N, C-alpha and C positions, 0 to 999 in steps of 0.2 A: 514273289510273283506266282500266281497259280499256274498249273498246267491246264491249258484250255483245249478242250475237245469240241469240235463242231458237230452239228447234226442237221441234215436236211430231211424233213418229214412232211407227209401229206396231212397237215392239220385241218385243211379245208379241201373241198372238192369231193369226188366220189370214190376215192381210194379208201377202203375200209381200214387200212393198217397203220395210218400215220400216227394217230394218238397213242396207240399201243406201242409202236416203235419208240416214241418219246418216253413213255412210262418205263419201258424196259431199260433204256439207256440211263434214265435218271436213277433207277434203282442201283445199277452198277456203280455209278458215280457216288451215290450216297454210301454204299458199302466201302468204297475206296476211302472216302473221307472219314468214315467211322473208324478206319484203321489208321494207317500212316500216310494216306494220300499217295502221291507219286513223287519220287525224287525229294521227299521230305516236304512237299508243298500240297496244299489243297488242290482238288481238281474242280474245274468249272466246265459246265456244259452249256454251250450256246446253240440254240435251236432256231432254225429258219424254215418257214412254211414254203413248200413248193406248189401249193394250191392244186395238186394233181395235174400239173402242166409242165411239160419238158422245158419250155422257155423260162418259166419262173424258177424251175429247179436249178438251171444254169446260173441265173442271177443270185439265187440263194447261196449256192456253193461259193461263188466268187466273193460275195459279201462276207462270208465266214473266213475265207482266206485273207481278205483285207484286214479282218479283225485279229489275225495272228494265231489262228487255231493250229494245232500240231498235226491233226488228222481229222477226218470227217466220217461220222456214221451216216450211211446213205439211206435214201428213200426206198420204200418197198414197192414203188411204182417203177417197174422195169423200164418202161419207155423213157421216164425221166432220168433214170440212172444212166441209160445209154447216151443221153444227151450230155450228162455231166462228165463222163469218163474222159472225153477228149480235153475238157477243161482241166481235169486233174492231171493229165499228162503235161499240159502247159505249165501249171502252177507247181507241179512236183510236190503236192500235198496229198498223202495217201487217202484213198476213198474206199470205205468198206460198205458196199451196198447191202441192203436187206431185201432187194428184189431178186427174183429167181431165174431170170433169162440167162442162158448159157453164153450168149453173145457179149455179156459184160466181161467175161474172162476168156473167151475163145473167139478170136485170137487173143493171146496174152498181152496185157498192157502193164507197164511197169508199176503204175500207181492205182490200178483197179483191182479190188478184191471183192469177195461176196461171202455172206454167211449162210443163206438157205441152201438146202440140197438143190443142185442144179435140176433143170427140167430133164436132163439126160439121166441123172440118178433116179429121179422119180419114175420116169418112163420105164427104165430097166426093172426097178423093183415091182412096179405094177404088172409088168409082163411076167415076172416070176410068179406073182400071185395068180394071174390068169392061168398060166400053165398048170400050176399045182391044183387048181380047181376045175380043170377041164373046160375052160372057156376059150375056145379056139377060133370062133367066127364072131368078130366083134364089129360094132359100129363105132366110129370116132367122130365126135362133134366138137367144134372149137370156135372161139371168138377170133374172127379174122382181123380185129383191130388191135389185138394184143400180141406183142412180140414174144412174151412168155408162152402164150398158148400156141403160137405158130412154131416156136422152138420145140415144144413138147410134141406137137404133131410130127414134125420132121424126124425127131429122134426116135419116137416110138414106132412109127411106120418103118423106119430103116432097120430097127433091131428086131421087129416082130418075128421074122422068119426064124431067127436063131432060137426062139422060144416056142416054136410050133404054133404061133398065133397068126391069124390073117385078119386084117381090117378090110372087110368086104364092102363097107359102106362108109364114105366120108361125107361130112356136110359141115358147112361153116355158117356163121351168123354174124350180124353186126352187133356191136356193143350196146346199141339202143333197142335191140329187139325185145319185145314183151310177149308176143304171141308165138309159141313154138309148135303150133298145131301141124303145119305143113312139114316141118322138119321131122317131127316124131312120126308122121304118117309115112314118110320115106324110109325111116329106120325100120318100122314094122314091116313094110313091104320087102325089105332086104332079107328077112329071115335070119336075123342074127341071134346069138345066144347071150349077148351082153352088150353093154354100152360103156365107153370111156369118154369122159367130158373134160375138156381143158377150158375152164372159164373161171372168172372171179367176179366179185361184186354183184350188182343187181341182176345181170343176165344169168349168173349161176343160180341165184335164188329162184328165178322164174323157171329155169330148166328143171330144177328139182321139183318144184310144185306141179309142173305139167308133165313130168316124165311118165312113161309107161311102167306101171308098177309090177308087171309080170316079168320084167327082165332085170337081171343084176345090173346095177348102175354104179360106176366107179368115177371118182373125181381126183384131180391132182391136189396138191397141198396148198393151193391158193385160197382155200376157204376154211382153214383151220382156226376158227375164231368163234367166240360166243355170239358176235353180231350175226354171223351167218346162221348159226343154230336158232337164234331167236326169230330171225326173219323167215326162215324156211319152216319152222315149227314141226308139226308131226309129219309133214311130207318128207322130211329128211331121214326119218327112221328107216334103217336098212341100207342107207347109202354107204358104199365102201369108199373111204377117203384116205389118201396118203397124208402123212403128217410128220412134223419133226418130233424127235424123241421127247422133248420137254413137255409136249402136250399130254402125254400119258405117263408122267413121271412116276405115279404111284403104282403102275403096272409093269414097270421095266424090271428085267432080271437084275439081280444085285451086281453093281459095277460102280466105278468112279463116276461115270456119266449119270447113272441113276441117282447117286448121292448129290451131284451138282444140280440135277433137275429138280429133285425133291426140295433141296435147300432154297432154290430160286422160287419155286412154286409157293412154298410156305411164306417166304418173305413178301412176295407179291400179294398173296391173299391177306396177309396181316395189314398191308397198306391200303388195299383197294377193295377188300371184301369179296373177291372173286378170283378164280384162277386166271393165270396169264394165257393169252393167245400165242400162236406161233409168232405173230408180229412182235409181241413184247419180248419173247425169247430171242428173236433175231436182234433187236435193239440192244438187249443186255449182252448178248454174245459179241456183237461188234465192238461195244465199248470195252468189254473184257479183253478182247484181242488187242485193241489199241493200247490198253494199260500194260498188258504183258510185253508188248513191243517197246514201250517207253522204258520199262524196267530193264529189258534186254539191252537196249541201246544206251541206257544210263543218261538219256537226254530227251528233251522234247523237240529236238530238231527234226522236221518232217522227213528229210532225206535219210537220216539215221533210223528213224522209225520205220520207214519203208523197207530198208534193208533188214531190219530186225524181224519184221513180219514174215519174211521168208525163212526165218530160223526158229521161231517159237513153236512149241508144242503145247496146246492149251486144251484142257477139259472144260466144257461148257454144258449148259442144259441141252444144247443141240447135238452134242457129240464131241468126239476128239478131233480137234483141228490140227492139221499139220500142213501149213502152206509151204511152198518151196519156190525156187526160181522158175519152175515150169508148171506150177499148180497154184492158182490163186483162188480156188474154191474150197479146198480143204476137206470136204465130206464126200462120201461115195454112197452107192445104192444100199450098202449094208447098214447105213445109219438113217434109213428112211423107215418110219413106222407105217404099217397098213392097219387102219382102224375101221370099225363099223359104227355108224351113229345109232345109238340106242337111247330112247327117252331123253333126248336133248343133250347128250354128251358123247364124246369120242371114246370108244372102247377098243383097246388093243385086240386084234384078232388072235386066235390061237396060233394060226400059221405064223404071224409076225412074231409072237412071243417065242415060239420055238426057234425061228431064224435068229432072233436077237440073242437068245441064250447060247446058240452055237457060235455066234460072233464073239460074245463075251468070253467063252471058253477058249476060243482061238487067240484072242488078245492076251489072256492070262498065260497061255503056253508060250506066246512070243515074247513076253516081257521078261 
């Protein structure tokens, strides 16, 4: 009998990450099966479409549970993941979300985990960047329909004072907004020295195309993918973007994470002819974490896998995960890359490269 892992992914609808989530998880499973599988058995991945709708995501998760999966790689659509997590608590089948909203793991739920850096971690790392570059009076704009964006807003505004940053202008928009003229007019009147945006998908593209070019413009990690770069085109050049470490694998300081990220990137390119997005890296990391927990548990029993997830330490293209009984997100601000978009690609900033080198040296001294 194979070890069966489930996956809920946005294969249809307006969430840009679903197909990439699936491709990442598929690669992890293929690598497992090219080795010894798990527990001496092949690994099977069952994928269900959430259609970028929370209600359908719940149905998809429950259908996978009925098919006997041992754990589920979750959707990158945070609103859908938040709908699934109560179902995961009822079913007691571990769910590792690839969405980034903190409220998936705060407050802690027994069966809810996540792979991306939290909005809190990204908020903190971007504040460090702003402080280092003398950007102290900022505007913050966000998608009011996105729990991920609203979480980023809350965390970043709460932490800002600790980093000598003030958000002197806040403005929200609806996910269906296409014309941001009035929003940007308000930003310009506020006399800020930079802009922070929390948005993903189509509104993020429109924001970038219409942004005031004379101001530094920063975004969260929700747009770390080729689809965004292609859609935004030359308008994205110069945008400062948070990203997971795997997105800049070839620029990372030497470390075990850099090795994992490079290996994953090369394997993904060989299969698909292009580098992986953050969404693909999330799917790969979630499947890798489940596999490590199966090995740790010596079983594909969901309850034993859940317990093992709180004990494993796993190096992935995203960073070093160490879940615990009080931490179901595994990554912190130190494992968030800050990039700048140049000529249609994400490039690690010098500041971030130096920060990551210091973190790698610290890890080396601690090990």
